C-alpha positions in Angstrom: 37.4 -13.6 -5.5 33.7 -12.9 -5.5 32.4 -10.3 -8.0 31.5 -6.9 -6.6 28.0 -5.9 -7.6 27.6 -2.7 -9.7 26.4 0.1 -7.4 24.4 2.0 -10.0 22.4 -1.0 -11.5 19.4 -2.0 -9.5 18.6 -5.8 -9.4 15.7 -6.3 -11.6 13.2 -9.1 -11.3 12.0 -11.3 -14.1 8.6 -9.6 -14.1 10.0 -6.2 -14.1 12.0 -7.0 -17.1 9.1 -8.6 -18.8 7.1 -5.3 -18.1 10.1 -3.3 -19.6 10.4 -5.6 -22.5 6.6 -5.7 -23.2 6.5 -2.0 -23.2 9.4 -1.7 -25.6 7.8 -4.1 -27.9 4.5 -2.4 -28.0 6.1 1.0 -28.5 8.0 -0.6 -31.5 4.9 -1.8 -33.0 3.3 1.5 -32.5 6.2 3.4 -34.1 6.0 0.9 -37.1 2.2 1.5 -37.4 3.0 5.3 -37.5 5.3 4.7 -40.5 2.7 2.8 -42.4 -0.3 5.0 -41.6 -2.3 7.0 -39.0 -3.4 5.1 -35.9 -6.8 6.2 -34.5 -9.2 4.6 -32.2 -11.7 3.8 -34.9 -9.4 2.1 -37.3 -8.2 -1.5 -37.5 -5.0 -0.8 -35.5 -6.6 1.3 -32.9 -9.3 -1.2 -32.3 -6.7 -4.0 -32.2 -4.8 -2.0 -29.3 -8.3 -1.3 -27.8 -9.2 -5.2 -27.8 -5.8 -5.9 -26.2 -6.2 -3.4 -23.4 -9.6 -5.0 -22.6 -8.1 -8.4 -22.5 -5.1 -7.2 -20.2 -7.5 -5.5 -17.9 -9.7 -8.7 -17.5 -6.5 -10.6 -16.7 -5.3 -8.0 -14.3 -8.7 -7.8 -12.5 -8.7 -11.8 -12.1 -6.1 -11.1 -9.4 -8.9 -9.6 -7.1 -11.0 -12.8 -7.7 -8.0 -14.9 -6.8 -7.7 -13.0 -3.5 -11.5 -13.5 -2.6 -11.4 -17.3 -3.4 -8.0 -18.3 -1.8 -9.3 -21.7 -0.4 -10.9 -22.6 -3.9 -7.8 -21.5 -5.7 -5.5 -23.6 -3.6 -8.0 -26.5 -4.0 -7.9 -26.4 -7.7 -4.2 -25.5 -8.0 -4.5 -22.0 -9.5 -0.9 -21.1 -8.5 0.7 -19.0 -5.7 -0.8 -15.6 -4.9 2.7 -14.0 -5.5 2.6 -15.2 -9.1 -0.8 -13.7 -9.5 0.3 -10.4 -8.1 3.2 -10.3 -10.5 0.7 -11.0 -13.4 -1.6 -8.4 -12.0 1.4 -5.8 -12.1 2.6 -6.7 -15.6 -0.8 -6.7 -17.3 -1.8 -3.5 -15.5 1.1 -1.7 -16.7 0.8 -2.9 -20.3 -2.9 -2.1 -20.2 -2.3 1.6 -19.7 0.2 1.7 -22.5 -2.4 0.0 -24.9 -5.0 2.6 -23.8 -2.6 5.3 -25.0 -1.9 3.4 -28.2 -5.6 2.8 -28.8 -6.1 6.6 -28.9 -3.0 7.3 -31.0 -1.5 9.1 -27.8 -4.1 11.8 -28.5 -6.3 13.3 -25.8 -9.7 11.8 -25.6 -12.9 13.4 -26.6 -16.2 13.0 -24.8 -17.0 12.3 -21.1 -17.0 8.5 -21.5 -13.4 8.4 -23.0 -12.1 11.2 -20.8 -13.4 9.1 -17.8 -11.7 5.9 -19.1 -8.5 7.8 -19.8 -8.3 9.3 -16.3 -9.5 6.3 -14.4 -6.9 4.2 -16.4 -4.2 6.5 -15.2 -5.5 6.6 -11.7 -5.9 2.7 -11.4 -2.5 1.9 -12.7 -0.7 4.7 -10.8 -2.4 3.8 -7.5 -1.6 0.1 -8.1 2.1 0.7 -8.4 2.0 2.9 -5.3 0.2 0.2 -3.5 2.9 -2.3 -4.6 5.7 0.0 -3.2 3.8 0.3 0.1 3.4 -3.5 0.3 7.1 -3.9 0.0 8.2 -0.9 2.2 5.9 -1.0 5.1 6.5 -4.6 6.3 10.2 -3.9 6.2 9.5 -0.7 8.5 7.5 -2.9 10.8 10.1 -5.7 11.2 13.2 -3.4 11.4 11.9 -0.7 13.9 9.5 -2.6 16.2 9.7 -5.5 18.5 6.1 -6.7 18.5 3.7 -8.0 15.9 0.1 -6.7 16.1 -2.9 -7.9 14.0 -4.5 -4.6 12.8 -8.2 -5.8 13.8 -7.0 -6.3 17.4 -5.4 -2.9 17.8 -8.5 -1.4 19.8 -8.6 -4.3 22.1 -5.0 -4.1 22.8 -5.1 -0.3 23.4 -7.8 -0.8 25.9 -5.8 -3.4 27.7 -2.7 -1.2 27.8 -4.8 1.8 29.0 -6.3 -0.2 31.9 -2.8 -1.5 33.1 -1.2 2.0 32.8 -4.2 3.5 34.7 -3.7 0.9 37.4 0.0 1.6 37.7 -0.6 5.3 38.0 -3.2 5.0 40.7 -0.8 2.9 42.8 2.1 5.3 42.3 3.1 8.3 44.3 2.0 12.0 43.5 4.9 12.7 41.2 4.4 9.7 38.9 0.6 10.0 39.0 0.7 13.7 38.1 3.2 12.9 35.3 0.9 10.3 34.0 -2.1 12.5 34.0 -0.5 15.5 32.5 1.8 13.9 29.9 0.9 10.3 29.3 -2.7 9.6 29.8 -3.9 11.1 26.6 -1.6 8.6 24.7 -3.4 5.7 26.0 -6.8 6.6 25.3 -7.0 5.6 21.7 -4.9 4.5 18.7 -3.0 7.4 17.4 -1.9 8.0 13.8 1.6 9.7 13.7 3.3 10.6 10.3 6.8 10.3 12.0 6.3 6.5 12.0 6.5 6.5 8.2 10.2 8.0 8.5 11.5 5.9 11.5 9.2 3.8 13.6 11.8 3.3 16.2 13.0 6.8 16.4 9.5 8.0 16.8 9.1 5.7 19.9 12.4 6.8 21.4 11.6 10.3 21.3 8.5 9.7 23.6 10.7 8.2 26.3 13.0 11.2 27.0 10.7 12.7 29.6 10.5 9.3 31.4 14.3 9.2 31.6 14.4 12.8 33.0 11.8 12.0 35.6 13.4 8.8 36.8 16.5 10.7 38.1 14.3 12.5 40.7 12.4 9.5 42.1 13.1 7.0 44.8 14.0 3.4 43.9 10.3 2.1 44.6 8.8 4.9 42.4 11.5 4.3 39.8 10.1 0.8 39.4 6.7 1.9 38.9 7.8 4.5 36.4 9.8 1.9 34.4 6.7 -0.4 34.4 4.7 2.5 33.0 7.6 3.3 30.6 7.4 -0.4 29.3 3.7 0.1 28.7 4.4 3.3 26.9 6.8 1.4 24.5 4.1 -1.1 23.9 1.5 1.6 23.2 3.8 3.4 20.9 4.6 0.3 19.0 0.9 -0.4 18.6 0.4 3.1 17.3 3.2 2.4 14.8 1.2 -0.6 13.6 -1.9 1.4 13.5 -0.3 4.0 11.4 1.6 1.8 8.9 -0.9 -1.0 8.5 -3.7 1.6 8.4 -1.9 3.2 5.4 -2.2 -0.1 3.5 -5.8 -0.4 4.3 -6.5 3.2 3.3 -4.6 2.5 -0.1 -7.3 -0.1 -0.9 -9.9 2.7 -0.9 -7.8 4.6 -3.4 -7.4 1.6 -5.7 -10.3 -0.9 -5.6 -13.2 1.6 -6.1 -11.3 3.2 -9.1 -10.8 -0.3 -10.6 -14.6 -1.1 -10.2 -15.4 2.2 -11.7 -13.0 1.7 -14.7 -14.6 -1.7 -15.4 -18.1 -0.3 -15.3 -17.3 2.6 -17.6 -15.4 0.3 -19.9 -18.5 -1.8 -20.3 -20.5 1.3 -21.2 -17.8 2.3 -23.8 -17.8 -1.1 -25.4 -21.8 -1.1 -25.5 -21.6 2.4 -27.3 -19.0 1.2 -29.7 -20.9 -2.1 -30.6 -24.4 -0.5 -30.5 -23.5 2.7 -32.6 
């Protein structure tokens, strides 16, 4: 008999367990330091934690370089991108913990240290948020939609769909043409961002088709065929909009995470210069 899986215990990956284990180990070391003496940013233990945080941030930032040199990395055998992403996540999480340990879990003083503190939280939090998006959004796209769309081709596909829809409406009778102009034409003009696609991409599309079903009952067989062709185009446009919304969210996330990471590295360089110079 196959063993039943416990319902309350999630299946944790090796890198998640490494993050948890590393965090517990570092917290244990910090508690031991607290027993032996005070931990401050300027003493030996505080400086050691700070140096460890810098090292982990450099390793974590190397993932960005790996992404931008994919061909070179493949040629030199740098390892799969998924491995680098896992390492990026692990070192990012431990980096934030070491930053807190470096300050003795005290609030910072001075604009540079405050900036480092806030940027560290923002960068790590946005990184984990992006990781969740990268796992959740592809599942949404594959489970609720029937077409695959490259994000950069969306404007072109919308224009093609609009032209075909306008051609169908012009060749149809007054009822279908009027319905298109009043209720449908605006949808075809441009890519549309809709929040409902985050909840259920398929359900959002189905809601747009109810008026088509209601109108079809009042049409002749010939006009019903034209309306059905327009309905299929509407489905395609709605699925393109779902890709525009969900893939766009991933692209928007980059603007929340990458500039903050660059600012963190720049401010860290200023902080190190001030520590070493003064």
